[in-house]
N, C-alpha and C positions, 0 to 999 in steps of 0.2 A: 411530527412534521409531515407536510405534504410531499408525496413522492410517487413515482411510478413503481409499483410493486415488482413488476417483472424486471425492471432495470436493477433494482436493489437485490433481487433474487439471483439474477444471472451474472451480473457484472463481476463480483468477486471470484466466480468460478471459471471465467472464460479462459484463463490461461491453461486450464486443465482439459479443455475441450479439444477434440480432434476436428478435422475439417467438416465432417458430416454434422457433428454436434454444434459447431459454430453456425452451420447453415440453418439448423433447426432453431437455435437461439435467435438468430437474425430475423427469422420469419415470425417467431412469437413476439418479439419486440415490435415488429412492424404491425402485427395484429392488435397489440395492446389489450384492452379489456374485451375486445371482440373474440378473443380466444375461447371464452366461456361458451360461445355459440357453435364451436367447432366439435367435430367428432374425430376420433383417430383416423377414420377412413378419409374424411375430407382433408385433414392436415397432411396425410400421407400423399394424397393426390396433388395437393398444392405445392408441397416441398419436393416431391419426387424421391422420397425414401419410404421404406417399409413401415407398417404400423408397429412392428416389433422394435424397430430402431427408435421410434418416438417413445414407445413405452419404456425402453431401457434408459432413454434420456431423462424422462421425468423421475425414474427411480434413482438415477445418478445424482439428481439435484435434491433428493431427499423426500420424495413422495412415494406412497404405497402403490399408486396407480394414476392413470390419467384423470379419472373422475375426481380423485382426491386433490390432484393438482388444480383442476378447474374450480373446485369449491374454494380452495385457498385464494386463487386469483380473484374470484367474485367477492370474497370477503374483505380483501385487502387493497384491491386496485383502486387507485385514484390517479386520474390523468394529470400529467405535468402540462403546464403552459409555458410558452417561451419566457425566459428570464434575462434576456440580453439587456444590459443597462441597469439591472437591479443593483441596489446598494450592497446587498449581501445575498448569500445563497440560502438564507433561512426563509423559506418561501411562505411561511404562515405568519411572519411578523408584519404587523401593520403600523403605520405611522400614528395610529390612534391608540396603540398599546401603551400602557404605562411603563415606566422604567423597570419596575419590578417584574411585570409580565414579560417584557422583552428578555430580562435576565433569566426567567424561568424557561422560556422557549429556547434560548441559546444553550442552557445547561441540559435541557431535555434532548436537544439535538446531539450534543456531545455524548450523552449517555447511550443513545440509540446507536450512534456511530461506533462507539467502543464495543457494544454488543455484536455489531456486524463484523468488527475486526476479529474478535475471538472466534466467531463462527466460521470465518473464512480461512483461519490458519489451520495448517495440518501439522501433525507430529513430524512427518518426513521433512517438510520444508524447514522447520526449526532445527531439526537434527542435522540436516545437510548444511545449513548456514553455520551452525555452531562448529561443525567439523572443519569447515573452511577457516573460520576465525581461529580456532584452537591450534590449527596446524600452521598458522602464519607467524612470521617473525615481526612484521610491522603491519599496522592497520591504518588506512588512510581514509579521509572523509572529504568528498568534493561535491559541490553543488553550485548553481548559479542563482542570483537574485534571492528570492525568499527561500529557496532550497538551500542556499549557502548558509543561511541562519540556522536551519535545522542541522546541517552538516557540522557547523561549529558547536552547537549544543551537544551533538553526539560525540564529537571529539573530546569535548570538555568532560563528558561522562566517562568515556573509555580510558581517558588519561589516568583514571584511578586504578585501572587494572595493572597487571604485571607486564602488559604489552607495550612495546614502543608504538607511539601513535603520532599521526601527522595530519595537519589541516592546512590547506592552501586556499586562499580567497580568490586570487587573481587567475583568470582564465589562461593567459599566456604562460603563467608559471605552472599551472596544472598540466598543460600540454608538454612543457619542457620536462617537468618532473616525471611524468608518466613514461617517458622514454627510458628512464633509469630503473624502473621497477621490474621485478622478476616474479617467477613462480612462488617465491617465498613471501610475496606481499598479498594483502587482501585490501581491496578498495570498495568502500561504500559510495555509491553514486545516487544522488537524490534528484528527481525531476518529476514534479506533479503531473505535468502534461505528457511526459515521456517523449516529447518532441523537441526538447531544447537542443539546438544544433551543437552548442559548445559541449554539452555533456556527452552527446553521442560521439563527437570527434575524440574526446578524451577516452571514451569507452573503446573506440576502434584501436587506438594506440595500445591501450592496456591489453586488449584481447590478443593483439599481434605479439606482445611480449609474454603471453601466457599467464598474465596476472589474474587472480581470482576476483571476480566482480560480483558484489551483492548490491542489487538496485532496489530502491523504494520508489514506486510510481503510482499514479492513479490511472494509468492507461495500459490495459492488459495486452493490447495489440500493437504496442509501440516497438520501434526498432531497438530501443534500449533493452526491452525485455528479451528480445531475441539474442542480443549480444551477451547478456549477463549469464553468469553461471547459476545464480539464484536470484529470483525476483519476487519481492513481496508487493502485491497489488493492493493498494489502499483504496477502498471504496468510501466515498463521502458524497454529500449532496453536491459539492463543488465539482466532483468528477463528472457529474451529469451536466451541471449548469455552466461549467468553466468560469466560475467566479473566483474571487480572491480565496487563497488557501487559508480558510478559517478553521473549520473542524479538522481538515486533513492534517494540519500542523500538529494537533494534539495526538492524532492517530500515529503519525510518524514517530513522534517522541515516545509514545507508549510502546510501540514495537521495538524501538531501540532500548527502552527500559527492560523489556522482556529478554532481549538478547544479552544485555549487560548483566542482569541478575543471574542468568544461566551461566555466563562466562565466569562471573565471580565465584560461583559455587563449584565450578568445574575444577578449579585449582585453588581451593579456599585458603590454604596456608600461605601460598606465595602472594595471592591477591590481597590478603589481609595485611601482609608486610608492606606491600606497595601503598595501600590505603593509609596505613599508620604513618609512613614516611611523609606522605603528602600532608596529612593532618598536622604533623609536627612542624613541617616547613611553613605551613600557613598560620601557625600560632602567632607569629610575629605581627600578623595583620590585625589581630584582635586586641582590644583593650585588656590589659593585664596579662597578655600572652608572653 
């Protein structure tokens, strides 16, 4: 899929950058493909940081050195063009493509995004999130609009665990319910933009009450990330183009699957009992059950 390589490279890592590293990242994104014509010395002068600081930065994002970084950019960089008003965020799809070719491109985009997801995750993030979940008495799932659909699917999945779970669709009810939660609760908040006012207002109330917040968003610099105890930043093409949440929905659900499987095996005996009870209860809904 067509993409800006630097955005794809830097975006998932931004929440781990300090102020100086964010300054470097912003300048590299501004330069785009022109970064290959720069030297450490010229970048140092333009950004106002030392050459050693830039060298450490490229090491931090996975390169042996600055020259190695430039070669990678030169090999992979393709400039984005504005996509406001496009039907989808799949930027290499054409109206002249056959139905099967469109299908292949959509699947390829999802595969690439899933690879980006696993490369952006860290062991510490997962372990910190799992510690919060496993030490909670009740797990709640809130979102607005399309994010509410993802929240509901997540609730439906975690309902199979040994935890008490809760999902609320209505914003006013979310605000009201948030006032009753305590440090014993864990709340998953979903907002692709990270700027959804309703979700941020719910987060503020939760934070005031000491509730543990795990957020999933596509915006590493959002207020939601700052409020949350743990935040998983989901990079997808829509994160760049601000289009409908197509690929990102798959990524959110996959991350929830990752957490769910880890939780199920953390207390396998009790979770299996819970799962068996649900399966037995649902037998009446099946023919011959």
